[in-house]
N, C-alpha and C positions, 0 to 999 in steps of 0.2 A: 427499535430506533426509528427516528422520524423519516429516514430516507429509504427504509425498506418498503417494498411494494406490498400492497394488500394482497392477501391470498386469493381473493376473488379475481383481482386484476390479473394475477399471474396465470390462473387457470384459464381465463378468457384469452389472454394473449398467446398462450401456448397453442391454442386452436386456430390462430390466425396466421395465414401464410401471405407474406407480402414479397413480391418480386423486387430484387434490388433495383432494376431499371426504372421502377415506378416510384421509388422513394424520392419525394420532392421536398419534404419538410421533416422536422424532428420527430413528429408523431409517427410517421411511417417507419423511421429508423428505430425508434423505441420499441415498436411492435415487433420488429425483426429481432432485436436484442432480447426481448422478453421471451419470444418464441424459442430462441436458441439457448439462452442461459437461465431462464426462469426456473427450470426444473432443478437446477443445482441449489437454489435457495432452500429447498425442502430436502433434497437428497443428502446434502452435506451436514452432518451433525457436529463434527469437529474437524479442524484442519491444522496441520503442522507444516510450516514453510521455512526452509533453511536458506539463508541468503548471505553471501559475502559482499561487503561494500568496501571499495577503495576510494579514499578521499584525498584530493590533491589540494594543497594550500599554496601552490606556486613554488615551494621550496622542498617540501617533504611529502611523502605518501603515508597515510595511516590506513591500516587494514583492520576491519572488524568482522567478526563472525556473529551472525544474528540468527536466532530461531524465534519465529512468531507462532503463537498458538491461538486458535480461535475456537470458542465454544459459546455460541450465542447465549447471552449478550456479552460474555466475558472474553477478555483478551490478555495476552501476556507476550512481551518481547524480551528475550534474554540477549544481551550483547556482550561480547568479549573483544576489547580493543587491544590489539597487539602493540606494545610500546617499544619494542626493540630489546636487544640484549636478553631475549628469553622472557621478558616481562609482559604481563597482561593485566588489564583492569576490567572488571566485570560489573555490569549494572542490569537491573531488571525493571521493566515498566509493566505494571499489573493493573488491569481494570477488573474489579471484582463484581461488576454488574451495577454498582452504585457509585463508587469512587475510584479514582485512578491514583496509583502510588508509584514512586520511584524508590527502589531499594538498592543500596550500594554499601560500600564499606563505612559510610557515614551514618548508616541507619536507614530509616524509611521516611519519606516525605510525601504528603498528600499534594497532588498537583491541582492547580486552579484550572478552571474551564478553558481559559485561553491557551494554557500550556498543553492541555489534552488534545487540542486540535492538531498539534504537530504530528501526532502518531497515527492519525487516520485509522483508528482501530477497526472500523467496519468498512473500510474502503480499499485496503491493500489488494484484495483479490476480487472484490465486487466493484471493479473499476467502472463498469457500465452504469451503475445505479445513478450517478450524478448527471447523466445526460438529460434527465427529465427536468433539470433545474435551469430553465430559461435558455436552453441551447437553441441556436438558429443555424440552419444549413445555408452556407453562403457560396458554395461552389464545389468543384472537384479538382483534384490535383494528383499527380503521381509522386509517391514518396517511397524510396527504397524498393522500387519495382512494383508497388501496389497501387492500384487505382483507388483513390480515397475520396470520401466526402470530407469537406472542410466544415467544421462546426465551431461557431464562435459563441462566446459567453460574455455577458455584460460584466463590467467591473463591479465587484461586490462592495457594498457600503455597510457601515455599522461596525459593531464590536466584533472582534475575532471569535469570541465565544458564541456569537449568534450565527456564525457562518458554518457551513458544512461542505465537505468535499474538497478536493484539491482546488487551489486558486488558479485554475487554468483560464486563459483568455481565448485560446484556440486549440482545437484538437483535430488531428487527421485520423479518420477511421477507415480502415481498409474495407472495401465493399465485400471482399472475400479474402480472408475468412471471418470478417466482422471482429477485428481486433485493432486496438489503437496502435499506431506506428510512430506517431510524433505528437508532441504537444508544446504549447508555449504558455508562459505565465510570468509572474514577477517574483523576484527573489529579494527579500528584505524591503519590499515595496518600492525599490528604486532601480534594481537591475533586471535585465531581461534574462529569463531562464528558458532554455530549450531542452526538452526531454526526447531522447531517441530510443525507441523500443525495437528490439531485434531478437533474433534467435527464437522465432515463434514456433511453438510445437505443443502437442497435447500435454496436459499436466494433470487434469482430473477427468478420467475417462477419456472422452473425445474432445473435451473442452480445451481449446488452445489458449495459451497465454505467452507473452514475451518472457524469455528467461534472461534477458540482458537489458539493462536500462542505463543509458548514459545521460548525465545532466551537465549541460554547458551553461555557464553564466557569463554574460557579455562575450560570448564566443569562445570562452576558454573552458576546457574540460575540468569540472569540479569533482565529479564522482562517477563511479561505475559500479552498478549493483548487478550481481550474477546470482540467479536462483539456482541452488544446488540440488534441492529435492522438494517434492510436494507429496504429502501423505494426508489421507482423510479417513474419517470414521474409525479412529484408533481408540475410541472410548477414553478420552483424556479425563483424568480424575479431577473433581472439583477443587481439591486441595491445591492443585497446581496454580490456581488463581487466587490464593490467599497471600496477601502481603505479609501478614503476621508470620505465617509459616516460612515464607521466603527469608524473612529477617532472621528467624531462629536458626535457619540452616546456613546463614552467612558465616563463613569461617574466619572473617575478620581481615585485618590488614595483610597478614602473611599470605592468605589465599588470594586476595584481590590484586596484590601487586607482586605476584610470583616472579622472583628473579630480579626485582628492581631494588628492593631494600633488604638488608640483612634480616634473616628470619623467614624469608619467603620460602615456601615449600618447593 
């Protein structure tokens, strides 16, 4: 993928030690991130991440259980939306290395490039990789008890399918332990979104990552995501990333809308 670091750069960066107090521009910070996280690019062969997401629409709450599977360059996300009264609806988004598909009770549908960007298939756990994309250090602030660098990004132009990475305009990166704790961006191109990252703890070896992410839109809490578990190098089978196989295993309407309609299992 175009945002992955070149192997040679990773090896070189891993040998460079940069003291936090001397980091004055994005280049210094990128070297620090590569030195700390670069080894995980090659160490992790596959990864499974379970996350519960609660969405608030102002009137109701919807809770979904999600499992994301990564096996470069392939990706799969299984989601089960709880509909109440014991009912649930399941969907899968699968990137097979060439195309991305959505599989549901309606069958399978190939997603256009602009729709693929919504799933950030190579960014969910490699959050640091997009910092190389025109970020600028504009100052330091304290957020959530962490001394942070403030990194700003220019507004992106062009078609959505040509853009990569989260559409952040600003990011607060904790100087220690080098983890994002807050970000700002746009929601639906009109509303201001703020992302708060907390419950930072080791997830992959000694690699820390936030286990709770709150999204506020125009000051109101829209969603809360909680990472339940992270596993890696479990030798995920290639057939897990086959949209055709996922479709064949679909049990149909009764299984997808369990408890909602007559005939549900």
